[in-house]
N, C-alpha and C positions, 0 to 999 in steps of 0.2 A: 504494500500500500504506500502510495506517495505520502511524503511528509509535508504538511502545510508549512508555508513560510510565515514565521512570526517576525515581528520587528526585532532588531538586534538589541542586546542589552545596552549598548552604547546610546541608543535613542530612547531609552526607557522614559526619561523625564519628559520627552516631547509627545508622549502618547496619551496625555490627559491625566486626570486625577485618579482614575480607578485602575486597580490591578486586575480585577475580575468583576464582571457584571452578570448577574443571574436575571433572566427575563422570563417570567411566567412559566417556571419549570414545574412539571408534574413528574413524579417518579413512581414507577410501577414495578411490582414483583409479580409477574404473571398477570392475573386479572385484578389483583389488589393494588389500590392506589395508596402508596405509603406517604407521599408528600403531595400537597395540593397547592398549586399556584403560588410559588414563592418567587418574589422579585427583590433583589437587593444589590447594592453596589459596594464593593470592598475597596477601601482607599489604600493607595500605595504606602508602604513603609509605616503602616499602623498595625496595631494588634486588634483584631476583631474576635469577640467571644460569642459563641453560640451557647445559650442556656435554655433550660426547660426540663420538665420531668422526663423520666425514662419513657422511651417509646414515642417521643414527639417528633422524630424525624431529623434531629439536628446532626447526628452522625451520618445519616443517609445523604443529607444535603452536602456535608463536608466531603464525603467520598465521591460525590458527583463532580466536585470541582476539579478532580484529576482523573476522573473516569475509572476509579477503583470499583464502582458498582458493576462495571462491565464484566467483572470476573464472577459475578453471581448469576447463575442460569436463570433466564426468564426476566431479568431486569431490563427496563427501558426507560428512556427519558423523553418527555415532550417539552418544548420550549427551547431556550438558548442559554448557553453559558459562554460569554465572550471573554477572550484573553487576547490582548492586543487587537481588539476589534474583530477577531476571528472566532466563529462558533466552534468550540472544541469538539462538538458532536457532528460536524460536517463529515461526509463520507471520505474526504481526502485527507483527514487529519489522522496521524498515527498516534494512538493512545500511549505508546511507549515514549514518544517525544513529549507528549503532554506531561507524563509523570516525571520526566527529567526536569522539565521547566517548573513544575508544580510538585514539590516533594512532599513526603508524608512521614510523620512519626506516629507510631501506634500506641495504644493504651498500655500494653505491657512491653517492656524492653525486649527486643528480638534480635540481638546480635547473631550473626551467622556463626556456625561452629568452625571458625577460622581465627587466625591471629588478628589482633587489633589492626595491624598494618593492612592485612588482606581484606578486612571488613571495609576499610576506607577505599581501597583500590577497586573493590568489586564493581561498583557502579560505573566509574570511569571506563573500566575495561569492557564491560558489556555494551557500553555506548561508543565503542570504537577508539578509545584513547590509545594513542601511540606516543611514547616518549622514552627518555633515558631513565636509568635508575636514579640519577640525581633529581630529575624532574619529578619522578614519583615520590621520592623522599620529601621534596618541597611541598607537593600536593598534600601528602599525608599530614605533614606538620601544619600546614595552613588550615586544613579542615579541623584538625584537633584543637588548634588554637581558637578557631572560630567558635567551637563548642565549649570553650573554657575548660578543657580537660588535658591539654598537652602536658602541663607540668606534673600531672598525676600519673601519666602513662608513658612518658618519653623514654624511660629506661626499660620498658617491658612491651615494646611494640610487637614483638614476635611471640608473645604469650596469648593464650586464647581470650577473646573478648568476653566469653561467657564466665571467666574467672573474676570479672570486675563486680563491684557491688551493684545493687539495683540502680541507684542514682547515676553511677558512672556508666553503666550499660546504656541508660537512656541518653546520656550526653554523647556516648559513642554513636548511638543511632542517629542523633542529630548531626554529628560530624559526618557520618556516612551520607546523610541527605545533602549536606553542604558540599561534599566532594564533587558532585556533578553540576555545581553552580546553578542552582534553581533561582527563580525570582520570587516564588511564593512557597511558604512552608505551612503545611496543614498539620495540626497536632490534635489527635483524638484522645482526650483524657490522658495527657502525657504524664500526669503526676498521681494518678489514682492508685498506683501500687507502690508509691514511694513514701518514705518517712518525711517528717516535717523539714528536716535539714536539707535533704535532697530536693524536696519540693521548692524550698527557698532558692537553691542554686539554679534550678530550672527556670524559675520566675525571673531571677536576675539575668540569666542568659537571654531570655526573651527580650528584655529591655535592650540588651546589647545588640541582638540580631536585628531589632527593629530599625537600626540605623541603615541597614543595607537590604533588608528583606521585608516582604509583606507576610504577616503571620495571621492565621485563622486557627482558633483553638476552640474545641468543644470541651466544656467542663460542667460537672454537676456541682462544683464548689462555687457558690455565688460570691463568697469572699474573695476567692481567687480571681474571678471575672472582674470584680470591682477593683482589685489591686492592680491587675496587669493590663487590662484592655483599654483601648481608646474608644471603641464602639462595641455595642452589645446588641445581639439579636435574640429575642425571646420567642421560642417555639412552643406550641401547645397542640395537643391532639384534638381534632374536631369530633362531632358526633358520629362520623363515618370511620373514625380511627385513623384518619390521615393527618399527618403533621402539617401545621400551618404556621406561617410567620405572623405573630401577633403584633409585635412592635420592634422597631429597629432605630437606633439613634446613638448619640454620644453616651458613653457609659454613665457619666454623671447625671444626665437627664433620666436615663432608664432607672437608675437606682434612687434618685432623689425626687424626681418629678415625672413619673411615668404617665403617659397619656391614656392608657387603657387600664380599666379597673382590674382586668385579669392579670396584667403585669404586676400591678401593685399588690394584688393578693398573693402572687407567687413570691415576689421579693420579700414581702412581710411574713411569709411562712404560713399564710392562712390556707394554702393548699399546695400539693405537689411534694 
């Protein structure tokens, strides 16, 4: 399948305010509509949080942004998700290229059963990377520094990534995502299995990454959403059990002055 041409990273700032735009998307698993008519615009170099009770579609929407739902049999999407003005669901778009440009970090740390070094080099190599040993060493160091874990692992690069602590494994997975030079990083409950100290490190890392990347995070932890995000989207299940976007705006507004009573009820703990 031919790979669609996206604008180069060097022209990123000239492509407008938004990194990704969702336009009237409906997501189905077979005949079941899991997400109903979601539209939102995700700003560049900002952190956007998706919140809402379990089963409200927030992770399904997140995975749609880099076509991870394609891997689920029977899933399909109606509507458009625009990246650099191109609908990533157009027939000429290679989903592998989408996932390179829009990376993903999952709920549970999932380092490959390889060395720390090979975890980082895996993505570049399957994407056709060719370079010298010195260039590979520099790429590995750059990615690990980008994920704020270089100083902790620089003397054990050839040890298994699975031997690291849970928090370190998650930062290794973030480094692995950074190695292929994405523009957007999706994080699906990245701290749910971590202790408070590791969670704080991941949150601090998000602030650092925001300088160069657009981040979208799904979290059940409303305090985390309030701490780390610039924008918040609140999802809720409707009477047909489809997820809907109820309210979207600056995080301070969503948490301090929500416009929808359902948002206020959720934020205040009256349901969900």
